[in-house]
C-alpha positions as CSV (number, residue, x, y, z in Angstrom):
1,M,-47.0,11.2,27.0
2,A,-46.5,13.2,23.8
3,A,-45.7,16.8,24.7
4,V,-45.8,19.7,22.2
5,I,-42.5,21.4,22.2
6,G,-42.6,23.5,19.0
7,L,-44.8,24.7,16.1
8,D,-44.0,25.9,12.6
9,L,-46.5,28.0,10.6
10,F,-46.5,28.6,6.9
11,A,-48.7,30.9,4.7
12,V,-48.5,29.4,1.3
13,D,-49.8,30.2,-2.2
14,L,-49.8,27.0,-4.1
15,P,-50.4,27.9,-7.8
16,F,-53.3,26.4,-9.8
17,V,-53.1,24.8,-13.2
18,V,-56.1,27.0,-14.3
19,T,-58.0,29.9,-12.8
20,F,-61.0,28.7,-10.8
21,K,-64.0,31.1,-10.9
22,H,-67.4,31.3,-9.2
23,A,-69.7,34.1,-8.1
24,A,-67.8,34.9,-4.9
25,A,-64.2,34.7,-6.1
26,A,-61.7,33.9,-8.8
27,R,-58.6,32.1,-7.7
28,T,-55.2,31.2,-9.2
29,T,-53.6,30.1,-5.9
30,S,-54.6,28.1,-2.9
31,D,-54.3,30.9,-0.2
32,S,-53.4,28.2,2.4
33,V,-52.0,27.9,5.9
34,F,-49.9,24.9,6.9
35,L,-48.9,24.0,10.5
36,R,-46.3,21.6,11.8
37,V,-46.5,20.3,15.3
38,R,-43.2,19.0,16.9
39,L,-43.4,16.6,19.8
40,A,-40.8,15.9,22.5
41,D,-40.2,12.4,21.2
42,G,-39.2,13.7,17.8
43,A,-42.5,12.9,16.1
44,T,-44.0,15.7,13.9
45,G,-47.5,16.1,12.3
46,W,-49.0,18.4,9.7
47,G,-52.2,20.4,9.5
48,E,-53.7,22.5,6.7
49,C,-56.5,25.0,6.3
50,L,-57.8,27.4,3.6
51,P,-59.4,30.4,5.3
52,R,-62.2,32.1,3.2
53,G,-63.8,35.3,4.4
54,Y,-67.1,34.7,2.6
55,V,-67.3,31.1,4.1
56,S,-66.2,31.3,7.7
57,G,-65.4,35.0,8.1
58,E,-61.7,34.3,8.2
59,R,-59.0,35.9,6.0
60,R,-55.6,34.2,5.8
61,D,-53.6,37.1,7.3
62,E,-56.1,37.1,10.3
63,T,-55.9,33.3,10.6
64,F,-52.1,33.4,10.5
65,A,-52.0,36.1,13.2
66,L,-54.5,34.3,15.4
67,L,-52.6,31.1,15.3
68,R,-49.2,32.8,15.8
69,D,-50.1,35.1,18.6
70,T,-52.9,33.3,20.6
71,I,-53.7,29.7,19.7
72,L,-50.2,28.1,19.1
73,P,-48.6,29.6,22.3
74,G,-51.5,27.9,24.2
75,L,-50.5,24.5,22.7
76,L,-46.9,24.6,23.8
77,G,-46.2,22.1,26.6
78,R,-49.6,20.4,26.3
79,E,-49.3,16.6,26.6
80,F,-51.3,13.8,25.1
81,A,-51.1,10.1,25.9
82,D,-52.5,8.7,22.7
83,L,-55.0,9.3,19.9
84,R,-58.0,8.8,22.2
85,D,-56.6,11.5,24.4
86,V,-56.1,14.0,21.6
87,T,-59.5,13.1,20.1
88,A,-61.2,13.7,23.5
89,F,-59.5,17.1,23.7
90,L,-60.6,18.0,20.2
91,E,-64.2,16.8,20.8
92,K,-64.4,19.1,23.9
93,C,-63.1,22.0,21.8
94,D,-65.7,21.2,19.0
95,G,-64.0,23.0,16.2
96,K,-62.8,26.1,18.1
97,A,-60.0,27.0,20.5
98,P,-60.7,26.7,24.2
99,A,-62.8,29.7,25.2
100,D,-60.1,31.0,27.6
101,W,-57.8,31.2,24.6
102,V,-60.1,32.8,22.0
103,A,-63.6,34.1,22.5
104,P,-66.1,31.7,20.8
105,E,-67.7,34.4,18.7
106,V,-64.3,35.2,17.0
107,P,-64.2,33.5,13.5
108,Q,-61.7,30.7,14.0
109,T,-62.9,27.4,12.6
110,A,-60.4,27.4,9.7
111,A,-57.6,28.2,12.1
112,W,-58.6,25.4,14.4
113,C,-58.7,22.9,11.5
114,A,-55.0,23.3,11.1
115,V,-54.5,22.6,14.8
116,D,-56.9,19.6,14.7
117,L,-55.2,17.9,11.8
118,A,-51.6,18.6,13.0
119,L,-52.3,17.2,16.5
120,L,-54.0,14.1,15.1
121,D,-51.2,13.5,12.7
122,A,-48.4,14.1,15.2
123,V,-49.8,12.0,18.0
124,G,-50.8,9.2,15.6
125,R,-47.2,9.1,14.3
126,A,-45.8,9.2,17.9
127,T,-48.0,6.2,18.9
128,G,-48.0,4.4,15.5
129,E,-51.8,4.7,15.2
130,P,-53.6,5.7,12.0
131,V,-56.3,8.4,12.3
132,W,-59.6,6.6,12.1
133,P,-58.8,3.1,10.7
134,G,-61.1,2.3,7.8
135,S,-61.3,1.2,4.2
136,T,-61.6,3.3,1.0
137,S,-65.1,4.6,0.4
138,A,-67.0,3.4,-2.7
139,T,-68.5,6.9,-3.1
140,R,-68.0,8.5,-6.5
141,Y,-66.6,12.1,-6.4
142,S,-68.3,14.8,-8.4
143,G,-66.7,16.8,-11.1
144,V,-66.8,20.6,-10.6
145,A,-67.1,23.1,-13.5
146,S,-65.8,26.6,-12.9
147,A,-68.0,29.5,-13.9
148,G,-67.4,30.7,-17.5
149,R,-68.7,30.9,-21.0
150,G,-67.7,30.2,-24.6
151,W,-65.6,27.4,-25.9
152,P,-63.3,27.2,-22.8
153,A,-66.3,26.5,-20.6
154,V,-67.7,23.9,-23.1
155,R,-64.4,22.2,-23.4
156,S,-64.1,21.9,-19.6
157,L,-67.6,20.3,-19.5
158,L,-66.7,17.9,-22.3
159,L,-63.6,16.8,-20.5
160,L,-65.6,16.1,-17.4
161,R,-68.0,14.0,-19.5
162,A,-65.1,12.1,-21.1
163,Y,-63.5,11.5,-17.7
164,G,-66.7,9.5,-16.8
165,F,-68.1,11.6,-14.0
166,R,-71.6,10.6,-13.0
167,Q,-72.2,13.8,-11.1
168,V,-71.1,17.4,-11.9
169,K,-71.6,20.6,-10.0
170,L,-71.7,23.7,-12.1
171,K,-70.7,27.1,-10.7
172,I,-73.1,29.8,-11.9
173,G,-73.4,33.5,-11.4
174,A,-76.2,36.1,-11.2
175,E,-76.3,36.6,-14.9
176,A,-77.3,34.0,-17.6
177,A,-77.5,31.2,-15.1
178,V,-80.2,29.3,-17.0
179,G,-78.3,29.7,-20.3
180,D,-75.1,28.4,-18.7
181,A,-77.0,25.5,-17.1
182,R,-78.6,24.7,-20.5
183,T,-75.2,24.6,-22.2
184,A,-73.9,22.3,-19.4
185,R,-76.8,20.0,-19.8
186,R,-76.2,19.7,-23.6
187,A,-72.5,19.1,-23.1
188,L,-72.9,16.6,-20.3
189,G,-76.0,14.8,-21.5
190,R,-79.1,13.7,-19.6
191,R,-77.5,10.9,-17.7
192,V,-75.2,13.1,-15.6
193,D,-76.6,14.2,-12.2
194,L,-76.1,18.0,-12.8
195,R,-76.5,20.4,-9.9
196,V,-75.6,24.1,-9.5
197,D,-73.8,26.3,-7.0
198,A,-74.8,30.0,-7.1
199,N,-72.4,31.1,-4.3
200,M,-75.2,33.4,-2.9
201,A,-75.7,35.2,-6.2
202,W,-79.4,35.9,-6.0
203,D,-82.2,37.3,-3.8
204,V,-85.2,35.2,-2.9
205,E,-87.4,36.2,-5.8
206,Q,-84.6,35.8,-8.4
207,A,-83.9,32.4,-6.9
208,L,-87.5,31.2,-7.1
209,S,-87.6,32.2,-10.8
210,V,-84.3,30.7,-11.8
211,I,-84.9,27.5,-9.8
212,R,-88.1,26.9,-11.7
213,D,-86.3,27.1,-15.0
214,L,-83.4,25.0,-13.7
215,R,-85.8,22.2,-12.7
216,G,-86.9,22.1,-16.3
217,L,-83.4,21.1,-17.2
218,G,-83.5,18.3,-14.7
219,I,-81.5,20.2,-12.1
220,R,-83.0,19.6,-8.6
221,S,-80.1,20.5,-6.2
222,I,-79.2,24.1,-5.7
223,E,-76.3,25.1,-3.5
224,A,-76.0,28.5,-1.8
225,P,-78.8,30.3,-3.8
226,I,-79.0,33.4,-1.6
227,A,-77.1,35.0,1.3
228,A,-76.3,32.6,4.0
229,S,-77.5,35.0,6.7
230,D,-81.0,35.1,5.2
231,L,-82.5,32.2,7.1
232,A,-86.1,33.3,6.4
233,G,-85.4,33.5,2.7
234,L,-83.7,30.0,2.7
235,A,-86.7,28.6,4.6
236,R,-89.0,30.1,2.0
237,L,-87.0,28.6,-0.8
238,T,-87.0,25.2,0.9
239,A,-90.7,25.3,1.3
240,E,-91.7,26.7,-2.1
241,S,-89.1,25.9,-4.7
242,G,-89.5,22.1,-4.8
243,A,-85.7,21.8,-5.1
244,A,-83.1,20.5,-2.8
245,I,-81.5,23.6,-1.1
246,I,-78.0,23.0,0.1
247,V,-76.3,25.5,2.5
248,D,-72.6,26.0,2.4
249,E,-71.4,29.5,3.3
250,G,-72.4,30.5,6.8
251,F,-72.6,27.0,8.1
252,T,-69.4,26.3,10.1
253,D,-70.2,25.2,13.6
254,R,-72.8,23.5,15.8
255,D,-74.8,26.7,16.4
256,S,-75.1,27.6,12.8
257,L,-76.1,24.0,11.9
258,Q,-78.7,24.0,14.6
259,A,-80.1,27.3,13.4
260,L,-80.6,25.9,9.9
261,I,-82.3,22.8,11.4
262,N,-84.6,24.8,13.7
263,R,-85.7,27.2,10.9
264,R,-86.0,24.4,8.3
265,A,-83.8,26.6,6.1
266,C,-82.4,23.8,3.9
267,T,-82.7,20.2,2.9
268,G,-78.9,19.6,3.0
269,V,-75.5,21.0,4.0
270,N,-72.0,21.0,2.6
271,V,-69.6,19.8,5.3
272,R,-66.0,20.9,4.6
273,I,-63.3,20.0,7.1
274,S,-61.4,23.3,6.7
275,K,-64.5,25.5,7.4
276,C,-65.9,23.2,10.2
277,G,-63.0,23.3,12.5
278,G,-61.1,20.1,11.5
279,L,-61.7,16.4,11.2
280,V,-63.2,15.8,14.6
281,A,-65.7,18.7,14.5
282,A,-66.6,17.9,10.9
283,A,-67.5,14.4,11.9
284,A,-69.7,15.7,14.6
285,R,-71.5,18.0,12.1
286,T,-72.1,15.1,9.7
287,R,-73.7,13.0,12.4
288,E,-75.9,15.9,13.6
289,A,-77.0,16.8,10.0
290,L,-77.8,13.2,9.1
291,D,-79.7,12.7,12.4
292,A,-81.8,15.7,11.5
293,G,-82.7,14.2,8.1
294,L,-80.5,16.5,6.0
295,V,-78.8,15.4,2.8
296,L,-75.0,15.6,3.1
297,Q,-72.4,16.8,0.7
298,V,-68.8,16.2,1.9
299,G,-67.0,19.0,0.2
300,C,-63.6,20.8,0.2
301,Q,-62.1,24.2,-0.2
302,V,-60.6,24.8,-3.6
303,G,-56.9,24.3,-3.5
304,E,-56.6,21.7,-0.8
305,S,-53.4,19.6,-0.9
306,S,-53.3,15.8,-0.5
307,L,-52.9,16.4,3.3
308,L,-56.4,17.7,3.7
309,S,-57.6,15.3,1.0
310,A,-56.4,12.4,3.3
311,A,-58.5,13.8,6.1
312,H,-61.4,14.1,3.6
313,V,-61.1,10.4,2.6
314,A,-61.0,9.4,6.3
315,L,-64.2,11.4,7.0
316,L,-66.0,10.0,4.0
317,S,-65.1,6.4,4.9
318,T,-66.9,6.8,8.2
319,V,-70.2,7.8,6.7
320,A,-70.5,7.0,3.0
321,G,-72.1,3.7,2.2
322,R,-73.5,3.5,5.7
323,H,-76.1,6.2,5.4
324,P,-78.3,7.1,2.4
325,G,-78.2,10.8,3.3
326,V,-74.6,11.0,2.0
327,R,-75.4,12.2,-1.5
328,Y,-72.3,13.9,-2.9
329,A,-68.5,14.1,-2.4
330,E,-66.3,16.8,-3.7
331,G,-62.5,17.2,-3.3
332,C,-59.3,15.2,-3.7
333,F,-58.3,17.3,-6.7
334,G,-54.5,17.3,-6.0
335,T,-52.5,18.0,-9.1
336,H,-55.7,17.9,-11.2
337,L,-55.8,21.5,-10.0
338,L,-52.5,22.3,-8.2
339,R,-49.3,22.8,-10.2
340,E,-47.4,21.2,-7.3
341,D,-48.7,19.2,-4.4
342,P,-46.5,19.4,-1.3
343,A,-48.0,16.3,0.2
344,T,-47.4,12.6,-0.8
345,P,-48.7,10.1,-1.6
346,A,-51.1,11.9,-4.0
347,V,-54.7,11.6,-2.8
348,R,-56.7,12.3,-6.0
349,F,-60.0,11.1,-7.4
350,R,-59.6,8.5,-10.2
351,F,-61.3,8.0,-13.5
352,G,-65.1,8.3,-13.3
353,G,-64.8,10.1,-9.9
354,R,-63.7,6.9,-8.1
355,A,-62.5,7.6,-4.6
356,P,-58.7,7.7,-4.0
357,R,-57.2,5.0,-2.0
358,R,-56.7,5.8,1.7
359,P,-53.0,6.5,2.6
360,V,-51.5,3.7,4.7
361,G,-49.5,4.5,7.9
362,P,-49.7,6.3,11.2
363,G,-51.4,9.6,11.6
364,L,-52.9,10.8,8.3
365,G,-50.4,8.7,6.4
366,I,-49.1,11.7,4.5
367,A,-45.6,13.2,4.2
368,V,-45.2,17.0,3.5
369,D,-42.2,18.3,1.6
370,E,-41.2,21.5,3.5
371,A,-39.1,22.6,0.5
372,V,-42.2,22.9,-1.6
373,L,-44.0,24.9,1.1
374,R,-41.1,27.3,1.3
375,R,-41.0,27.6,-2.4
376,W,-44.5,29.1,-2.4
377,A,-44.5,30.6,1.1
378,V,-45.4,34.2,1.6
379,G,-44.9,34.1,5.4
380,T,-43.4,31.7,8.0
381,V,-42.9,31.7,11.8
382,Q,-41.4,29.3,14.3
383,I,-42.7,28.9,17.9
384,P,-40.9,29.1,20.2
């Protein structure tokens, strides 16, 4: 049995190569939380999450405190026989801490993601088992263009075209969305599958008007057009716009997904491991979404290291190529975006958006350099 005897928590600001902008935020650092689980047999495992208030209702300082004060003390002394045992525990939790630890209504899916990954990695290393054996997915990753105008924005688009991306997502804001999309279409050409992400920038009437113009540019997939809480508005857009409506913010757990399905409030969802409560819960959401006939986008939080990217590749390998509903993949940026990645080997998309190779080895197959974490840490704690 592998018993948890200690945990180390890090709040880390990994710096970006460039500022990443969209309608909800502008970021120069990752705003991450890393967690190390230490087992009695000497094995250790790492987890990572990137809390976002506008996505799951969690801010990093709140996530750090929830882990430090409530969730991690509950893990001390817990024993797991093997990966099947820890997976069964995580399936029962379903992306959240046990209800007698944290009330289910408390925002916590990002916090639990760090626990999920760290436990899977640690127990996998202790038993010599890889997390979810599988091959590298053949799915192509999308390029993502940050919001912006002028020559810097055009240059970024031209670089994405030169890199051979077949699909590109453009971040747009409330103002000049159609003009920005037209510029992107000219820079990328007609062969690229161009879609947009508004990060909840519009109201329903604005969205209907803008979507009509965007469709004229060959753009048929619109992510997060209006507030995630406006299910009636999303259902209207789904019924009237003629576009694919993808929901991201506000979808984090089983209940929120079921509400979207019941209200017919979208045609697809963006599954992100960090916001969905970890690898096990994210896999459950992908199955439920696909079973409901929704299109799936397997996405990421901006600033993920190769640790979360390894989990992303594992998740994608279980569904991509096996189901036509898996439409898009985003993530695995690594040092394409981060100035320094604390995790090795690097898990980054390749030329043309080709998927990175899956790391080989037990657990997630990733090593984390603690010295890099401490270099960029803004807070640490050891338990006990």
